[in-house]
Wavefront OBJ file of the C-alpha trace (Angstrom):
o trace
v 158.676 -10.610 78.674
v 155.819 -13.055 79.645
v 152.331 -12.966 78.210
v 150.991 -11.672 81.391
v 153.226 -8.815 81.737
v 152.407 -7.791 78.145
v 148.753 -7.941 79.073
v 149.511 -5.651 82.092
v 151.290 -3.144 79.979
v 148.442 -3.135 77.618
v 145.868 -2.631 80.361
v 147.741 0.260 81.702
v 147.685 1.806 78.189
v 143.914 1.222 77.311
v 141.096 -0.380 79.194
v 139.227 -1.305 76.113
v 139.345 -4.748 74.176
v 139.953 -7.384 76.912
v 138.430 -10.682 77.047
v 137.355 -12.132 80.437
v 140.058 -14.863 80.149
v 142.750 -12.113 79.871
v 141.428 -10.266 82.885
v 141.321 -13.516 84.845
v 144.882 -14.249 83.934
v 146.106 -10.893 85.269
v 144.055 -11.299 88.434
v 145.544 -14.718 89.208
v 149.023 -13.309 88.439
v 148.525 -10.598 91.002
v 147.433 -13.177 93.667
v 143.697 -12.550 93.556
v 141.431 -15.649 94.302
v 137.891 -16.079 92.855
v 135.088 -16.509 95.366
v 132.845 -19.397 94.579
v 129.319 -18.430 93.100
v 127.412 -18.562 89.962
v 126.241 -16.039 87.681
v 127.966 -13.546 85.348
v 129.411 -11.357 88.235
v 132.707 -12.912 89.346
v 134.146 -11.684 92.760
v 137.853 -11.735 93.357
v 139.655 -11.232 96.688
v 143.242 -10.804 97.745
v 144.958 -11.911 100.993
v 146.486 -8.377 101.259
v 143.890 -6.007 102.926
v 145.381 -3.083 100.796
v 144.180 -4.829 97.551
v 140.378 -4.583 97.693
v 137.704 -6.848 96.393
v 137.166 -6.696 92.734
v 133.991 -7.594 90.851
v 134.165 -8.395 87.200
v 131.110 -9.033 84.934
v 131.803 -11.796 82.508
v 130.525 -10.583 79.067
v 127.311 -12.163 77.706
v 124.587 -11.390 75.144
v 126.745 -10.785 72.224
v 129.629 -8.871 74.041
v 133.060 -10.324 73.871
v 134.994 -7.775 75.903
v 134.892 -6.905 79.486
v 133.568 -3.466 80.449
v 136.304 -0.804 80.610
v 135.090 0.179 84.146
v 135.947 -3.524 85.361
v 139.346 -3.285 83.615
v 140.091 0.028 85.242
v 139.509 -1.681 88.614
v 142.107 -4.131 87.724
v 144.587 -1.385 86.567
v 144.085 0.391 89.871
v 144.939 -2.882 91.669
v 148.039 -3.315 89.436
v 149.289 0.164 90.556
v 148.914 -0.733 94.270
v 150.457 -4.171 93.626
v 153.606 -2.601 91.867
v 154.174 -0.078 94.754
v 154.165 -2.955 97.230
v 156.568 -5.221 95.116
l 1 2 3 4 5 6 7 8 9 10 11 12 13 14 15 16 17 18 19 20 21 22 23 24 25 26 27 28 29 30 31 32 33 34 35 36 37 38 39 40 41 42 43 44 45 46 47 48 49 50 51 52 53 54 55 56 57 58 59 60 61 62 63 64 65 66 67 68 69 70 71 72 73 74 75 76 77 78 79 80 81 82 83 84 85
């Protein structure tokens, strides 16, 4: 099983303890593209209209992990993506 698939399984079990780079890996695996822009809020879009826009805040100020609500958005997108595959 690939590293990304292991990350997906772990995300589906718990939404706590994911670094921004791990979330980024999963989003790219699902086919999301990052919109250009600056700041700590990163916006990802998908060519498929059923997979909605996802905004993920890059942790800063001493935090190392992404907010669980941001990870939950990715888990919801995974569910839609798996149904379509």
